[in-house]
C-alpha positions in Angstrom: 21.3 52.5 8.0 19.7 53.1 11.4 15.9 52.8 11.5 13.8 54.8 13.8 11.5 51.9 14.5 11.7 48.1 13.8 8.6 46.1 14.4 8.7 42.3 14.7 5.6 40.6 13.4 3.4 41.3 10.4 0.1 40.3 11.8 -2.7 42.8 12.4 -1.1 44.3 15.6 2.4 44.7 14.1 1.2 46.2 10.8 -1.3 48.5 12.5 1.5 49.7 14.8 3.8 50.4 11.9 0.9 52.2 10.0 0.1 54.4 13.0 3.8 55.2 13.6 4.1 56.2 10.0 1.1 58.5 10.4 2.5 60.0 13.7 6.1 60.3 12.5 6.0 60.6 8.7 9.7 61.4 8.4 10.7 58.3 10.3 12.3 55.1 8.8 10.3 52.0 9.7 11.1 48.3 9.1 8.7 45.4 9.7 10.3 42.0 10.1 8.2 38.9 9.6 9.5 35.4 9.8 7.0 33.9 7.4 6.7 34.7 3.7 3.4 36.6 4.0 1.3 38.8 6.2 -1.2 37.5 8.7 0.4 34.0 8.7 -0.7 32.9 12.2 -3.3 34.3 14.6 -4.6 37.0 12.4 -5.1 34.7 9.4 -6.5 31.8 11.4 -9.3 33.4 13.5 -13.0 33.6 12.8 -12.8 36.9 11.0 -15.3 38.6 13.4 -15.5 42.3 14.0 -16.3 42.1 17.7 -18.6 44.6 19.3 -16.9 44.9 22.7 -19.8 43.7 24.7 -18.0 41.1 26.9 -15.1 43.0 28.3 -14.5 44.5 31.7 -15.4 48.2 31.5 -12.3 50.4 31.4 -10.0 47.6 30.4 -7.7 47.8 27.4 -9.9 45.2 25.7 -13.1 47.2 26.2 -11.7 50.6 25.2 -9.7 49.4 22.2 -12.3 47.0 20.9 -14.9 49.7 20.7 -12.5 52.3 19.1 -10.9 49.6 16.9 -14.2 48.4 15.6 -15.1 51.8 14.4 -11.7 52.3 12.8 -11.7 48.9 11.2 -15.1 49.5 9.5 -14.0 52.9 8.3 -10.7 51.5 7.0 -12.5 48.7 5.1 -14.9 51.1 3.5 -12.1 53.5 2.5 -10.1 50.6 0.9 -12.8 48.4 -0.5 -12.0 45.4 1.8 -14.6 42.7 2.2 -16.7 43.2 5.3 -20.3 43.1 6.5 -22.0 44.4 9.6 -24.3 41.3 9.7 -25.1 41.4 13.5 -24.9 38.8 16.2 -27.1 37.1 18.7 -25.8 35.8 22.0 -28.3 33.0 23.0 -29.5 31.7 26.3 -30.7 28.2 25.6 -32.3 27.5 28.9 -34.0 29.6 31.7 -31.2 29.1 34.1 -28.9 31.0 31.7 -31.0 34.2 31.6 -29.3 35.9 34.7 -25.9 35.5 33.0 -27.4 36.8 29.7 -28.8 39.9 31.5 -25.4 40.4 33.2 -23.7 40.5 29.8 -26.3 42.9 28.4 -25.7 45.3 31.4 -22.0 45.1 30.7 -22.6 46.0 27.1 -24.6 49.0 28.2 -21.6 50.0 30.4 -19.3 49.7 27.5 -21.6 51.9 25.3 -22.2 49.2 22.7 -24.7 50.8 20.4 -28.2 49.5 19.7 -28.0 46.2 21.7 -31.3 44.7 22.8 -32.6 41.9 24.9 -35.0 39.9 22.7 -37.4 37.1 23.3 -37.7 33.7 21.5 -40.0 35.1 18.8 -37.6 38.0 17.9 -34.7 35.6 17.9 -36.5 33.4 15.3 -37.0 36.5 13.2 -33.3 37.2 13.1 -32.0 33.6 13.0 -35.0 31.4 12.0 -33.2 28.1 12.7 -31.7 29.0 16.1 -33.1 27.8 19.4 -33.1 29.8 22.6 -35.4 31.2 25.3 -33.9 34.7 25.2 -30.9 36.4 23.5 -29.0 39.7 23.1 -29.1 41.2 19.6 -25.8 43.0 18.8 -26.4 44.6 15.4 -23.0 46.4 15.3 -21.0 43.1 15.2 -19.7 42.0 11.8 -17.2 40.0 9.7 -14.1 41.0 7.7 -11.3 39.6 5.7 -8.4 40.3 8.2 -5.6 39.0 5.8 -6.8 41.5 3.2 -6.7 44.3 5.9 -3.1 43.3 6.6 -2.2 43.2 3.0 -3.6 46.7 2.6 -1.7 48.0 5.6 1.5 46.5 4.3 0.9 48.1 0.9 0.3 51.5 2.5 3.6 51.2 4.4 5.6 50.3 1.3 3.9 53.0 -0.8 5.1 55.5 1.9 8.6 54.3 1.5 8.7 52.0 4.5 9.9 48.4 4.4 8.3 45.0 5.2 10.7 42.1 5.0 9.5 38.6 5.0 11.3 35.3 5.8 13.3 37.2 8.4 13.1 36.0 12.0 14.3 38.1 15.0 16.7 36.1 17.2 18.3 38.6 19.6 18.1 42.3 20.6 21.1 44.1 22.2 22.0 47.6 23.1 25.1 48.7 21.2 26.5 52.3 21.0 23.3 54.1 21.9 21.0 52.1 19.6 19.6 48.6 19.3 21.1 45.8 17.3 18.5 43.4 16.0 20.0 40.1 15.0 17.9 38.1 12.6 18.5 34.7 10.9 19.5 36.7 7.8 21.4 39.8 8.9 21.8 42.4 11.6 19.7 45.6 11.7 20.2 48.8 13.7 17.3 50.8 15.1 16.6 53.5 17.7 13.4 51.7 18.9 12.0 48.2 18.8 8.5 47.0 19.1 7.7 43.3 19.6 4.4 42.2 18.1 5.2 38.5 17.6 2.1 37.0 19.2 2.8 33.3 19.8 6.5 34.0 20.3 6.2 37.3 22.1 7.6 36.1 25.5 10.6 34.5 23.8 11.4 37.6 21.8 11.2 39.7 25.0 13.6 37.2 26.7 16.0 37.6 23.8 16.1 41.3 24.6 17.0 40.6 28.2 13.5 41.0 29.7 12.1 38.5 32.1 8.3 38.8 31.7 6.3 37.3 34.5 4.2 35.1 32.2 4.4 32.3 29.7 2.7 32.0 26.3 0.8 28.7 26.1 -0.7 27.7 22.8 -4.3 26.5 22.5 -5.6 25.1 19.2 -9.1 26.1 18.0 -10.6 23.5 15.7 -13.3 24.4 13.3 -15.9 22.8 11.0 -17.7 24.4 8.1 -21.3 23.9 7.1 -21.9 22.1 3.8 -23.5 24.2 1.1 -26.9 22.7 1.6 -26.9 23.8 5.3 -25.5 27.3 5.0 -29.0 28.9 4.8 -29.5 28.1 8.4 -27.2 30.9 9.6 -27.8 34.5 8.6 -25.0 36.2 10.7 -23.3 35.3 14.0 -24.8 33.0 16.6 -23.0 32.6 19.9 -23.7 30.8 23.2 -23.1 32.3 26.6 -19.4 32.3 27.3 -17.9 30.6 30.4 -16.8 33.5 32.6 -13.9 31.5 34.0 -12.3 30.9 30.6 -11.4 33.5 27.9 -13.0 31.6 25.1 -16.4 32.3 23.7 -17.6 28.8 23.1 -18.5 26.9 20.0 -20.5 29.2 17.7 -21.6 29.8 14.1 -19.8 32.5 12.0 -20.7 33.8 8.6 -17.4 34.4 6.8 -16.4 37.4 4.7 -15.0 35.2 2.0 -18.1 33.0 1.9 -19.4 30.0 3.9 -20.3 29.4 7.5 -17.7 28.4 10.1 -18.6 26.3 13.2 -16.3 26.5 16.3 -13.8 26.7 17.7 -13.1 24.5 20.7 -9.9 25.1 22.7 -7.4 22.3 23.2 -3.8 22.5 24.4 -1.4 22.5 21.5 1.9 20.6 21.7 3.5 23.1 19.4 3.2 26.9 19.3 2.3 26.7 15.7 0.5 23.4 16.0 -2.4 23.7 13.6 -2.9 19.9 13.2 -3.9 17.4 15.9 -0.7 15.5 15.2 1.5 18.7 15.5 4.3 18.2 18.1 7.4 20.1 19.1 9.5 18.7 21.9 11.0 22.0 22.9 7.7 23.8 23.0 6.1 20.9 25.0 9.0 20.9 27.5 8.8 24.7 27.8 5.1 24.5 28.7 5.4 21.4 30.9 8.2 23.0 32.9 6.1 26.1 33.8 4.3 25.8 37.2 1.5 28.1 36.0 0.4 25.6 33.4 -0.1 22.8 36.0 -1.9 25.2 38.3 -4.2 26.2 35.5 -4.7 22.6 34.4 -5.6 21.6 38.0 -8.2 24.3 38.2 -9.8 23.7 34.7 -9.1 20.0 34.2 -12.8 19.2 33.7 -13.3 21.8 31.1 -10.0 20.6 29.4 -11.4 17.1 29.2 -14.6 18.4 27.6 -12.6 20.3 25.0 -10.5 17.3 24.2 -13.6 15.2 23.8 -14.9 17.7 21.3 -11.6 17.5 19.5 -11.6 13.7 19.0 -15.4 13.3 18.7 -17.3 15.0 15.8 -20.5 13.9 17.5 -19.4 15.7 20.7 -18.7 18.9 18.7 -22.0 18.5 17.0 -24.0 18.3 20.3 -22.7 21.7 21.3 -23.7 23.2 17.9 -27.2 21.6 18.2 -27.8 23.6 21.3 -27.9 26.6 19.1 -29.3 25.1 15.9 -31.0 21.7 16.6 -31.5 20.8 13.0 -27.8 20.7 12.2 -26.6 17.1 11.7 -23.3 15.3 11.3 -23.6 15.3 7.5 -23.8 19.1 7.5 -20.2 19.4 8.9 -16.9 19.3 7.0 -13.5 19.9 8.6 -12.0 23.3 8.3 -8.5 24.7 9.0 -7.6 25.3 12.7 -6.1 28.3 14.5 -3.8 28.6 17.4 -4.3 31.2 20.2 -1.5 32.5 22.3 -2.7 32.5 25.9 -0.7 34.3 28.5 -0.4 32.4 31.8 0.8 33.9 35.0 2.9 31.8 37.5 -0.1 31.3 39.8 -2.1 29.6 36.9 -4.3 32.6 36.2 -5.1 33.5 32.6 -4.1 37.1 31.8 -7.4 38.5 30.6 -6.4 41.8 29.1 -3.9 43.2 26.6 -0.6 43.6 28.3 2.6 45.6 27.4 6.0 45.9 28.9 8.1 48.9 28.0 11.7 50.2 28.4 13.2 53.5 27.2 13.8 51.9 23.7 11.4 48.9 23.5 7.7 48.0 23.7 6.8 44.4 24.0 3.2 43.4 23.3 3.0 40.3 25.5 -0.7 39.6 25.4 -3.0 40.5 22.6 -5.7 37.8 22.4 -9.2 38.2 20.9 -10.4 40.9 20.2 -7.0 42.1 19.1 -7.8 41.7 15.4 -10.8 43.9 15.8 -8.9 46.3 18.0 -5.7 46.3 15.9 -5.8 49.9 14.7 -6.7 51.1 18.2 -3.9 49.1 19.7 -1.6 50.8 17.1 -2.7 54.1 18.6 -2.1 52.8 22.1 1.5 51.8 21.1 2.1 55.2 19.6 1.1 56.8 22.9 3.4 54.5 24.8 6.2 55.3 22.3 5.8 59.0 22.8 5.9 58.6 26.5 8.5 55.8 27.0 10.8 56.9 24.2 10.4 60.6 24.9 9.5 61.4 21.3 
């Protein structure tokens, strides 16, 4: 058969896209191809599980628009489908007086982004919200929350199959070609035909685009985020989400405390270069992935600019005490015995040839294809809104 849409990738973006296409074109035939044997196997299933508010992002950007819209859609979807979630709120903490100007700048950006009910609070109010935290001032973000993203993906997949669509696992896309007016999608199992193709493969999105003949002006570079969890006797020290001020030069939010939808408190992540695109362990190594990154000029330009921060992150990776010191800036009473290791995640970071980090969602389209080439955090929060964005692009680029 000839499908109307084939989507590669069964993470939150791929499944949200398929779900939104099903809603927009109910008579269409949709196939989702996933190389793993389950949904949410990589970035979606290895992140902190936070429903982000949208406070940080440049006003008018894809991130700002889609995070706000996606957050509201995500909460509504979870309520409708009985998926574990909680709007537990978040504090962004200035731990010293010299951080207050930066804190106020983030607060003003939140107002520009129409983040509801945010407030600048003093040390006393911070202690009322998070009694064990330390800081001179903070932003309270009551609309932030937590969710079980793999459960969201499982529900999206179920809704697709209940509607007669297909989700195929253990099937990896290798090549896309134009044949007789449609697209031929060659996988490691069989060949499929489709009128339109959408690439939502995250860590491998640039390679899938190249297999379709595109030459995207970026490279996906993997960064591992390593976590600890609080032991049971220390979990009472965190009520919701506690974040430091982010470094504006780097798209990571710093080591923080996260209440988890499935229970427990997560601490982290740091951000260290991974020698494998799916390198979840410190010992993970893939020669072709490493050569691919090492041969990219943008990587060395980025490393030259951020080498000091990179060393700091590596120190936190090899030193539990180094990791702990960052956590103690937010909660001084946490000690080494309160921490136990937790599974890591890997983030796909899109680097440009000049070494700049691409700091917004990014898509490339043809008359039959849409390639999602950068969908970092808050893509999980924004997933359903990104699905809407892709439907708009499909209607325009595919003339539907």
